[in-house]
Backbone as JSON Lines, residues from 0, in Angstrom:
{"i":0,"aa":"M","n":[-350.49,-101.9,82.67],"ca":[-351.92,-102.06,82.82],"c":[-352.63,-101.21,81.77]}
{"i":1,"aa":"N","n":[-353.73,-101.72,81.28],"ca":[-354.49,-101.05,80.26],"c":[-355.04,-99.71,80.76]}
{"i":2,"aa":"T","n":[-355.08,-98.73,79.87],"ca":[-355.54,-97.4,80.22],"c":[-356.98,-97.38,80.71]}
{"i":3,"aa":"I","n":[-357.86,-98.16,80.06],"ca":[-359.27,-98.16,80.47],"c":[-359.42,-98.72,81.88]}
{"i":4,"aa":"I","n":[-358.6,-99.69,82.23],"ca":[-358.66,-100.27,83.57],"c":[-358.21,-99.22,84.59]}
{"i":5,"aa":"K","n":[-357.16,-98.47,84.27],"ca":[-356.69,-97.39,85.14],"c":[-357.74,-96.29,85.26]}
{"i":6,"aa":"Q","n":[-358.35,-95.94,84.13],"ca":[-359.35,-94.86,84.11],"c":[-360.49,-95.14,85.09]}
{"i":7,"aa":"Y","n":[-360.9,-96.4,85.17],"ca":[-361.99,-96.76,86.07],"c":[-361.49,-97.28,87.41]}
{"i":8,"aa":"N","n":[-360.19,-97.19,87.63],"ca":[-359.56,-97.6,88.89],"c":[-359.95,-99.03,89.29]}
{"i":9,"aa":"L","n":[-359.81,-99.93,88.32],"ca":[-360.08,-101.34,88.56],"c":[-358.76,-102.08,88.69]}
{"i":10,"aa":"A","n":[-358.79,-103.2,89.36],"ca":[-357.61,-104.06,89.48],"c":[-358.05,-105.51,89.31]}
{"i":11,"aa":"F","n":[-357.36,-106.22,88.43],"ca":[-357.61,-107.65,88.24],"c":[-356.57,-108.4,89.05]}
{"i":12,"aa":"S","n":[-357.01,-109.44,89.74],"ca":[-356.09,-110.15,90.62],"c":[-356.41,-111.63,90.67]}
{"i":13,"aa":"N","n":[-355.37,-112.43,90.87],"ca":[-355.51,-113.85,91.16],"c":[-355.42,-114.0,92.67]}
{"i":14,"aa":"V","n":[-356.44,-114.61,93.26],"ca":[-356.49,-114.8,94.7],"c":[-356.48,-116.3,94.98]}
{"i":15,"aa":"I","n":[-355.53,-116.75,95.77],"ca":[-355.44,-118.18,96.1],"c":[-356.11,-118.42,97.44]}
{"i":16,"aa":"T","n":[-357.11,-119.3,97.42],"ca":[-357.85,-119.67,98.62],"c":[-357.98,-121.18,98.65]}
{"i":17,"aa":"N","n":[-357.62,-121.77,99.78],"ca":[-357.69,-123.23,99.94],"c":[-357.03,-123.96,98.77]}
{"i":18,"aa":"G","n":[-355.9,-123.44,98.32],"ca":[-355.12,-124.1,97.29],"c":[-355.65,-123.96,95.88]}
{"i":19,"aa":"K","n":[-356.65,-123.11,95.67],"ca":[-357.19,-122.89,94.33],"c":[-357.12,-121.41,93.97]}
{"i":20,"aa":"N","n":[-356.93,-121.16,92.67],"ca":[-356.88,-119.79,92.17],"c":[-358.29,-119.3,91.84]}
{"i":21,"aa":"Y","n":[-358.56,-118.04,92.19],"ca":[-359.82,-117.4,91.86],"c":[-359.52,-116.06,91.21]}
{"i":22,"aa":"K","n":[-360.14,-115.8,90.07],"ca":[-359.98,-114.52,89.37],"c":[-360.93,-113.52,90.02]}
{"i":23,"aa":"Q","n":[-360.42,-112.34,90.34],"ca":[-361.23,-111.31,90.98],"c":[-360.97,-109.95,90.33]}
{"i":24,"aa":"C","n":[-361.97,-109.11,90.38],"ca":[-361.83,-107.72,89.97],"c":[-362.16,-106.88,91.19]}
{"i":25,"aa":"F","n":[-361.3,-105.92,91.48],"ca":[-361.47,-105.04,92.64],"c":[-361.51,-103.59,92.19]}
{"i":26,"aa":"A","n":[-362.17,-102.76,92.98],"ca":[-362.12,-101.31,92.82],"c":[-361.54,-100.79,94.13]}
{"i":27,"aa":"P","n":[-360.22,-100.66,94.21],"ca":[-359.54,-100.37,95.48],"c":[-360.03,-99.15,96.24]}
{"i":28,"aa":"D","n":[-360.5,-98.12,95.54],"ca":[-360.91,-96.92,96.28],"c":[-362.41,-96.89,96.58]}
{"i":29,"aa":"A","n":[-363.11,-98.0,96.32],"ca":[-364.55,-98.13,96.64],"c":[-365.41,-97.06,95.99]}
{"i":30,"aa":"T","n":[-365.04,-96.65,94.79],"ca":[-365.86,-95.7,94.04],"c":[-367.05,-96.45,93.44]}
{"i":31,"aa":"L","n":[-367.8,-95.75,92.62],"ca":[-368.89,-96.41,91.92],"c":[-368.38,-97.52,91.02]}
{"i":32,"aa":"A","n":[-367.09,-97.49,90.7],"ca":[-366.51,-98.57,89.9],"c":[-366.6,-99.9,90.62]}
{"i":33,"aa":"A","n":[-366.9,-99.87,91.91],"ca":[-367.1,-101.11,92.65],"c":[-368.24,-101.91,92.03]}
{"i":34,"aa":"D","n":[-369.23,-101.23,91.44],"ca":[-370.31,-101.93,90.75],"c":[-369.79,-102.69,89.54]}
{"i":35,"aa":"I","n":[-368.83,-102.11,88.84],"ca":[-368.21,-102.81,87.71],"c":[-367.46,-104.03,88.23]}
{"i":36,"aa":"A","n":[-366.68,-103.84,89.29],"ca":[-365.9,-104.94,89.86],"c":[-366.8,-106.07,90.32]}
{"i":37,"aa":"Y","n":[-367.87,-105.75,91.0],"ca":[-368.82,-106.76,91.47],"c":[-369.42,-107.5,90.28]}
{"i":38,"aa":"H","n":[-369.78,-106.76,89.27],"ca":[-370.37,-107.33,88.06],"c":[-369.41,-108.31,87.39]}
{"i":39,"aa":"L","n":[-368.17,-107.92,87.21],"ca":[-367.19,-108.79,86.55],"c":[-366.89,-110.02,87.39]}
{"i":40,"aa":"S","n":[-366.77,-109.83,88.69],"ca":[-366.46,-110.96,89.57],"c":[-367.67,-111.86,89.79]}
{"i":41,"aa":"G","n":[-368.82,-111.45,89.3],"ca":[-370.05,-112.21,89.5],"c":[-370.15,-113.47,88.67]}
{"i":42,"aa":"S","n":[-369.27,-113.63,87.71],"ca":[-369.28,-114.85,86.9],"c":[-367.87,-115.15,86.44]}
{"i":43,"aa":"F","n":[-367.54,-116.42,86.48],"ca":[-366.23,-116.85,86.0],"c":[-366.36,-117.51,84.64]}
{"i":44,"aa":"D","n":[-367.57,-117.53,84.1],"ca":[-367.83,-118.15,82.81],"c":[-367.65,-117.1,81.73]}
{"i":45,"aa":"E","n":[-366.54,-117.2,81.01],"ca":[-366.29,-116.2,79.98],"c":[-367.38,-116.21,78.91]}
{"i":46,"aa":"G","n":[-368.12,-117.32,78.8],"ca":[-369.23,-117.39,77.85],"c":[-370.3,-116.34,78.13]}
{"i":47,"aa":"H","n":[-370.55,-116.05,79.42],"ca":[-371.5,-114.99,79.77],"c":[-371.04,-113.66,79.18]}
{"i":48,"aa":"F","n":[-369.77,-113.36,79.36],"ca":[-369.24,-112.08,78.91],"c":[-369.11,-112.04,77.39]}
{"i":49,"aa":"M","n":[-368.84,-113.18,76.77],"ca":[-368.78,-113.24,75.31],"c":[-370.16,-112.93,74.72]}
{"i":50,"aa":"Q","n":[-371.21,-113.4,75.36],"ca":[-372.58,-113.11,74.91],"c":[-372.87,-111.61,75.0]}
{"i":51,"aa":"V","n":[-372.47,-111.0,76.11],"ca":[-372.67,-109.56,76.27],"c":[-371.89,-108.81,75.19]}
{"i":52,"aa":"L","n":[-370.65,-109.22,74.96],"ca":[-369.81,-108.58,73.94],"c":[-370.45,-108.7,72.56]}
{"i":53,"aa":"K","n":[-371.03,-109.84,72.26],"ca":[-371.71,-110.06,70.98],"c":[-372.88,-109.08,70.83]}
{"i":54,"aa":"E","n":[-373.66,-108.9,71.88],"ca":[-374.8,-107.99,71.83],"c":[-374.34,-106.53,71.71]}
{"i":55,"aa":"I","n":[-373.23,-106.2,72.36],"ca":[-372.68,-104.84,72.24],"c":[-372.26,-104.58,70.8]}
{"i":56,"aa":"D","n":[-371.58,-105.54,70.19],"ca":[-371.17,-105.38,68.8],"c":[-372.38,-105.19,67.89]}
{"i":57,"aa":"R","n":[-373.45,-105.92,68.16],"ca":[-374.68,-105.76,67.38],"c":[-375.25,-104.35,67.57]}
{"i":58,"aa":"A","n":[-375.27,-103.87,68.81],"ca":[-375.8,-102.54,69.08],"c":[-374.97,-101.47,68.36]}
{"i":59,"aa":"L","n":[-373.66,-101.65,68.36],"ca":[-372.77,-100.67,67.74],"c":[-372.84,-100.67,66.22]}
{"i":60,"aa":"T","n":[-373.36,-101.75,65.64],"ca":[-373.47,-101.84,64.18],"c":[-374.93,-101.75,63.72]}
{"i":61,"aa":"N","n":[-375.78,-101.22,64.6],"ca":[-377.2,-101.0,64.29],"c":[-377.95,-102.25,63.87]}
{"i":62,"aa":"Q","n":[-377.58,-103.38,64.46],"ca":[-378.31,-104.62,64.25],"c":[-379.25,-104.84,65.45]}
{"i":63,"aa":"A","n":[-380.2,-105.75,65.28],"ca":[-381.06,-106.11,66.4],"c":[-380.19,-106.74,67.49]}
{"i":64,"aa":"Y","n":[-380.45,-106.36,68.74],"ca":[-379.64,-106.89,69.85],"c":[-380.52,-107.08,71.08]}
{"i":65,"aa":"Q","n":[-380.04,-107.92,71.98],"ca":[-380.73,-108.15,73.25],"c":[-380.4,-107.0,74.19]}
{"i":66,"aa":"R","n":[-381.39,-106.27,74.6],"ca":[-381.18,-105.06,75.39],"c":[-380.79,-105.35,76.84]}
{"i":67,"aa":"E","n":[-381.36,-106.39,77.43],"ca":[-381.05,-106.72,78.82],"c":[-380.53,-108.14,78.92]}
{"i":68,"aa":"I","n":[-379.44,-108.3,79.68],"ca":[-378.84,-109.61,79.88],"c":[-378.56,-109.77,81.37]}
{"i":69,"aa":"S","n":[-379.0,-110.89,81.94],"ca":[-378.76,-111.18,83.35],"c":[-378.09,-112.53,83.49]}
{"i":70,"aa":"F","n":[-377.18,-112.63,84.45],"ca":[-376.6,-113.91,84.82],"c":[-376.15,-113.81,86.26]}
{"i":71,"aa":"N","n":[-376.34,-114.92,86.98],"ca":[-376.06,-114.95,88.42],"c":[-376.79,-113.78,89.09]}
{"i":72,"aa":"D","n":[-376.13,-112.99,89.88],"ca":[-376.77,-111.87,90.57],"c":[-376.47,-110.53,89.92]}
{"i":73,"aa":"T","n":[-376.2,-110.53,88.62],"ca":[-375.79,-109.3,87.96],"c":[-376.52,-109.15,86.63]}
{"i":74,"aa":"S","n":[-376.62,-107.9,86.17],"ca":[-377.31,-107.66,84.9],"c":[-376.71,-106.45,84.21]}
{"i":75,"aa":"V","n":[-376.93,-106.39,82.9],"ca":[-376.55,-105.22,82.12],"c":[-377.72,-104.84,81.22]}
{"i":76,"aa":"E","n":[-377.87,-103.55,81.02],"ca":[-378.82,-103.03,80.05],"c":[-378.02,-102.28,79.0]}
{"i":77,"aa":"I","n":[-378.2,-102.65,77.75],"ca":[-377.41,-102.1,76.65],"c":[-378.26,-101.15,75.83]}
{"i":78,"aa":"T","n":[-377.7,-99.97,75.54],"ca":[-378.28,-99.08,74.53],"c":[-377.18,-98.85,73.5]}
{"i":79,"aa":"T","n":[-377.47,-98.1,72.48],"ca":[-376.45,-97.87,71.45],"c":[-375.34,-96.94,71.93]}
{"i":80,"aa":"T","n":[-375.53,-96.29,73.07],"ca":[-374.51,-95.37,73.57],"c":[-373.94,-95.72,74.94]}
{"i":81,"aa":"N","n":[-374.72,-96.45,75.76],"ca":[-374.31,-96.73,77.14],"c":[-374.63,-98.15,77.55]}
{"i":82,"aa":"V","n":[-374.01,-98.55,78.65],"ca":[-374.34,-99.81,79.31],"c":[-374.59,-99.47,80.78]}
{"i":83,"aa":"T","n":[-375.7,-99.97,81.31],"ca":[-376.02,-99.78,82.72],"c":[-375.85,-101.11,83.43]}
{"i":84,"aa":"I","n":[-375.06,-101.1,84.48],"ca":[-374.74,-102.3,85.24],"c":[-375.6,-102.34,86.5]}
{"i":85,"aa":"N","n":[-376.33,-103.43,86.66],"ca":[-377.17,-103.66,87.85],"c":[-378.09,-102.48,88.17]}
{"i":86,"aa":"D","n":[-378.61,-101.83,87.13],"ca":[-379.54,-100.7,87.29],"c":[-378.95,-99.55,88.11]}
{"i":87,"aa":"V","n":[-377.63,-99.5,88.24],"ca":[-377.01,-98.5,89.11],"c":[-376.01,-97.62,88.37]}
{"i":88,"aa":"Y","n":[-375.09,-98.22,87.67],"ca":[-373.92,-97.52,87.16],"c":[-373.93,-97.53,85.64]}
{"i":89,"aa":"T","n":[-373.96,-96.37,85.01],"ca":[-374.0,-96.25,83.56],"c":[-372.67,-95.72,83.05]}
{"i":90,"aa":"I","n":[-372.13,-96.42,82.05],"ca":[-370.88,-95.98,81.43],"c":[-371.04,-96.03,79.91]}
{"i":91,"aa":"P","n":[-370.19,-95.3,79.18],"ca":[-370.24,-95.34,77.72],"c":[-370.02,-96.77,77.21]}
{"i":92,"aa":"I","n":[-370.76,-97.14,76.19],"ca":[-370.71,-98.5,75.67],"c":[-369.31,-98.9,75.23]}
{"i":93,"aa":"N","n":[-368.56,-97.99,74.63],"ca":[-367.2,-98.33,74.18],"c":[-366.26,-98.56,75.35]}
{"i":94,"aa":"D","n":[-366.43,-97.83,76.45],"ca":[-365.62,-98.07,77.65],"c":[-365.92,-99.46,78.21]}
{"i":95,"aa":"Y","n":[-367.22,-99.76,78.32],"ca":[-367.6,-101.07,78.87],"c":[-367.08,-102.2,77.98]}
{"i":96,"aa":"K","n":[-367.16,-102.01,76.69],"ca":[-366.65,-103.03,75.76],"c":[-365.16,-103.27,75.99]}
{"i":97,"aa":"R","n":[-364.39,-102.21,76.14],"ca":[-362.95,-102.36,76.36],"c":[-362.66,-103.04,77.7]}
{"i":98,"aa":"I","n":[-363.4,-102.68,78.74],"ca":[-363.24,-103.32,80.05],"c":[-363.55,-104.8,79.94]}
{"i":99,"aa":"L","n":[-364.64,-105.11,79.27],"ca":[-365.06,-106.5,79.1],"c":[-364.02,-107.31,78.33]}
{"i":100,"aa":"E","n":[-363.45,-106.74,77.29],"ca":[-362.4,-107.43,76.53],"c":[-361.19,-107.71,77.41]}
{"i":101,"aa":"E","n":[-360.82,-106.75,78.25],"ca":[-359.69,-106.95,79.17],"c":[-360.0,-108.05,80.18]}
{"i":102,"aa":"W","n":[-361.22,-108.07,80.71],"ca":[-361.61,-109.09,81.68],"c":[-361.59,-110.48,81.04]}
{"i":103,"aa":"I","n":[-362.12,-110.61,79.85],"ca":[-362.11,-111.9,79.15],"c":[-360.68,-112.37,78.93]}
{"i":104,"aa":"N","n":[-359.8,-111.47,78.52],"ca":[-358.39,-111.83,78.35],"c":[-357.77,-112.28,79.67]}
{"i":105,"aa":"F","n":[-358.11,-111.6,80.75],"ca":[-357.6,-111.97,82.07],"c":[-358.1,-113.36,82.46]}
{"i":106,"aa":"L","n":[-359.37,-113.65,82.21],"ca":[-359.92,-114.97,82.53],"c":[-359.19,-116.09,81.78]}
{"i":107,"aa":"K","n":[-358.69,-115.78,80.6],"ca":[-358.01,-116.78,79.76],"c":[-356.52,-116.93,80.1]}
{"i":108,"aa":"T","n":[-356.01,-116.06,80.96],"ca":[-354.58,-116.04,81.27],"c":[-354.28,-116.91,82.5]}
{"i":109,"aa":"P","n":[-353.33,-117.85,82.38],"ca":[-352.96,-118.67,83.55],"c":[-352.4,-117.81,84.67]}
{"i":110,"aa":"P","n":[-352.57,-118.25,85.91],"ca":[-353.3,-119.45,86.31],"c":[-354.8,-119.26,86.1]}
{"i":111,"aa":"L","n":[-355.45,-120.31,85.63],"ca":[-356.87,-120.24,85.32],"c":[-357.7,-120.29,86.59]}
{"i":112,"aa":"N","n":[-358.95,-119.9,86.44],"ca":[-359.87,-119.91,87.57],"c":[-360.08,-121.33,88.07]}
{"i":113,"aa":"F","n":[-360.08,-121.5,89.36],"ca":[-360.26,-122.78,90.06],"c":[-359.08,-123.74,89.88]}
{"i":114,"aa":"Q","n":[-358.0,-123.28,89.26],"ca":[-356.82,-124.13,89.08],"c":[-356.18,-124.38,90.43]}
{"i":115,"aa":"K","n":[-355.81,-125.63,90.67],"ca":[-355.12,-125.97,91.92],"c":[-353.72,-125.38,91.87]}
{"i":116,"aa":"M","n":[-353.31,-124.82,93.0],"ca":[-352.0,-124.18,93.08],"c":[-351.1,-124.97,94.0]}
């Protein structure tokens, strides 16, 4: 498991319900990292996360970027040093970027989301 995922005590899992696979992120010890888990599990569209990643890259390279991004019931606020998730949990921008990259990779790994099992 990736070090950044361990650092924030997150777990990525495939959950089979009614014969279909669902990608989930959990924070087993119910720390503040639960906000990260809720945020990641809030969308199965990797396009949402790719957009956030694009804006993070712009922020890190001192380009104009979209400071706030919302989708479904979740949001992020980006600064050049931090990302705030759902107005609650702030983490360093590079940590969030690494977590996001891991989540996107997980979403792309079979079994895919909503795949019949």
